[in-house]
FIZA-248707 format. One record per residue (C-alpha): x, y, z; residue in one letter. Coordinates in steps of 0.05 Angstrom, whole numbers, padded with zeros to 5 digits, always signed. Example, Ala and Ser with C-alpha at 12.3 -4.5 7.8 and 13.67 -1.06 7.14 Angstrom:
2
+00246-00090+00156A +00273-00021+00143S 
This chain:
276
+01343+03055-01117M +01421+03074-01146S +01475+03018-01164G +01462+02958-01194S +01425+02895-01153T +01475+02845-01184F +01515+02799-01139L +01552+02741-01175Y +01546+02687-01219G +01555+02616-01194A +01554+02544-01207Q +01513+02486-01173V +01511+02410-01184H +01449+02388-01178A +01402+02337-01213N +01464+02301-01238G +01497+02367-01277I +01519+02429-01271R +01482+02494-01267Q +01506+02554-01278H +01455+02621-01246Y +01460+02695-01232L +01445+02726-01172R +01413+02791-01162H +01385+02826-01091G +01398+02771-01047G +01360+02775-00972T +01374+02840-00943Q +01322+02883-00911G +01246+02872-00932E +01271+02823-00989R +01285+02764-00930A +01212+02763-00925T +01187+02751-00997R +01192+02696-01036D +01256+02680-01077A +01247+02679-01154V +01275+02637-01205I +01277+02665-01272L +01275+02619-01328L +01295+02645-01396P +01271+02617-01467G +01295+02575-01519I +01362+02610-01541T +01369+02662-01477S +01424+02650-01439P +01427+02676-01365A +01460+02739-01374V +01414+02765-01428T +01355+02770-01380W +01403+02809-01330G +01366+02870-01343F +01305+02841-01316V +01334+02815-01263A +01359+02883-01242E +01285+02902-01232R +01271+02834-01201F +01333+02842-01151G +01309+02909-01118R +01251+02869-01082H +01266+02795-01088F +01316+02751-01078D +01327+02734-01152T +01360+02680-01192Y +01368+02671-01268I +01381+02597-01291L +01425+02575-01354D +01375+02523-01374I +01419+02459-01392R +01455+02463-01457G +01449+02546-01457R +01500+02597-01429G +01547+02566-01383L +01506+02509-01354S +01525+02441-01373E +01518+02409-01445S +01544+02342-01482S +01525+02295-01540D +01498+02254-01489A +01451+02300-01445L +01376+02292-01447D +01348+02365-01471Y +01273+02338-01458G +01224+02381-01421L +01219+02329-01363D +01295+02332-01349A +01292+02419-01353Q +01230+02414-01300A +01272+02367-01261S +01336+02412-01260D +01285+02468-01235V +01255+02439-01177I +01332+02408-01159A +01368+02477-01166F +01318+02506-01112A +01331+02446-01064Q +01405+02457-01079A +01405+02523-01055L +01353+02506-01001G +01301+02558-01019L +01242+02549-00974Q +01197+02591-01015R +01197+02604-01090Y +01165+02623-01142A +01180+02609-01220L +01174+02662-01270V +01186+02627-01347G +01186+02659-01414H +01164+02620-01472S +01202+02551-01463M +01214+02580-01395G +01142+02576-01390G +01137+02513-01409R +01187+02489-01354I +01152+02529-01303G +01082+02494-01320I +01113+02421-01325R +01151+02434-01254A +01093+02466-01220A +01050+02407-01243G +01098+02355-01204R +01071+02400-01136R +01142+02410-01108P +01157+02438-01038A +01163+02512-01030G +01139+02525-01100L +01083+02583-01079T +01072+02611-01151R +01080+02608-01224L +01075+02661-01279V +01082+02630-01343A +01101+02691-01395V +01079+02675-01464D +01091+02602-01465P +01077+02564-01538P +01012+02536-01533V +01030+02474-01583S +01033+02406-01574G +01001+02335-01601P +00953+02351-01655G +00951+02428-01642R +00964+02491-01675R +01046+02488-01694A +01086+02546-01653Y +01100+02600-01707P +01169+02609-01704A +01212+02574-01753K +01273+02532-01733L +01324+02554-01783P +01315+02628-01752W +01351+02587-01689Y +01398+02551-01719V +01422+02596-01772D +01436+02647-01726S +01469+02593-01673I +01514+02573-01731R +01531+02642-01754L +01550+02666-01680A +01594+02601-01666R +01638+02635-01729R +01634+02701-01696G +01567+02739-01717I +01572+02815-01736T +01518+02866-01704L +01488+02872-01774G +01477+02808-01783Q +01452+02792-01709M +01398+02853-01734R +01379+02810-01789D +01350+02768-01743F +01322+02811-01692C +01313+02877-01726P +01269+02911-01670T +01319+02907-01617W +01368+02958-01597N +01446+02961-01606E +01454+02940-01530E +01410+02878-01542Q +01443+02857-01602L +01504+02856-01579R +01492+02818-01516L +01459+02764-01559R +01509+02762-01608A +01563+02761-01551Q +01527+02698-01522W +01480+02666-01573L +01543+02622-01589H +01534+02585-01521T +01467+02559-01543C +01480+02483-01557D +01445+02473-01627E +01415+02398-01602R +01387+02426-01543A +01355+02483-01587I +01329+02429-01633V +01310+02384-01591Q +01254+02440-01551S +01239+02463-01612F +01217+02394-01638E +01185+02383-01565D +01144+02443-01570F +01098+02400-01623Q +01110+02336-01577R +01095+02352-01507D +01028+02369-01481D +01032+02422-01424I +00955+02424-01419H +00955+02358-01385A +01003+02393-01330D +00948+02452-01314L +00903+02414-01276P +00951+02382-01224R +00984+02460-01210I +00959+02477-01135D +00993+02547-01129V +00968+02613-01165P +00987+02619-01231L +00998+02690-01276L +00990+02672-01348F +01019+02736-01388M +01013+02738-01460T +01031+02788-01516A +00988+02831-01554E +01014+02836-01609R +01043+02758-01613G +01011+02693-01640D +01044+02654-01596V +00979+02646-01548V +00910+02671-01574R +00843+02685-01543D +00816+02616-01550E +00876+02585-01519D +00869+02624-01460V +00801+02607-01457A +00818+02530-01464E +00876+02539-01406L +00829+02577-01366R +00783+02518-01364A +00836+02469-01349L +00862+02517-01296A +00810+02555-01266P +00849+02595-01216A +00891+02626-01270L +00896+02694-01275T +00911+02721-01354E +00943+02794-01366V +00960+02821-01440R +01015+02864-01452V +01000+02916-01502A +01043+02931-01561G +01090+02872-01541A +01111+02815-01588G +01131+02754-01560H +01203+02785-01527M +01154+02820-01475I +01211+02849-01433P +01244+02872-01496W +01181+02906-01537D +01151+02941-01467N +01191+02934-01409E +01155+02971-01364Q +01083+02935-01391G +01127+02876-01371F +01136+02896-01301Y +01067+02930-01295L +01036+02871-01308A +01052+02832-01257F +01015+02873-01198G +01029+02854-01133D +01021+02779-01150F +01091+02761-01130L +01082+02790-01063G +01107+02865-01083H +01094+02908-01140P +01162+02907-01191L +01166+02988-01185D 
């Protein structure tokens, strides 16, 4: 297929806040018969940084990338709740506000945790969940392997105007296009949101949500990452017996950046059509 699948960016008032999103694909042709897909990025990934992923999804699905509250062009403020429960409520309200009758959630890292919490509430219309290398830390569990200063220091530099070389110090394996996009948008991440989300990785117990999930669950993990280990998958499968796990070869935590084609192949036909 030639040409971009991008349609537009827009904003909607849902769950009491302004939520910004990007839409790809639409409902033309066979896409109209398939469930929509909502992409939920990670802790410091505004929606625009997932545009290259949505381009592929948009070939086959009506696709929405959400700016999580406190990131990108969605609402942020001193008084805003940046907790996991609020984020999960945002996603459910977002789907309702857009009138999505049937939709799948695909969440990476923090976005995977948001998807798990949202799916545990069994919202109407949710048909499938894909959790991509979500932190499995929580009360009494192994800490998330990344360190908070990595996020905070880069955001503070971005607010002042980060150079490409400085951005490369934080993401040494990324290509120039990826670095420039992150450098351009990182300043839109509210430091308060990032700090709370990071600290909540250790405070929130997503394991308690798993037995309540009643839709098919695909758990995608990174071969080179240390976020989800084999023993973690075994525990998760015990809590959610219907869970399907797939490991992406040669990828660290940022799976689509490390092995983009492997990321798409890992979905198989889980969403109703391969991401070819």
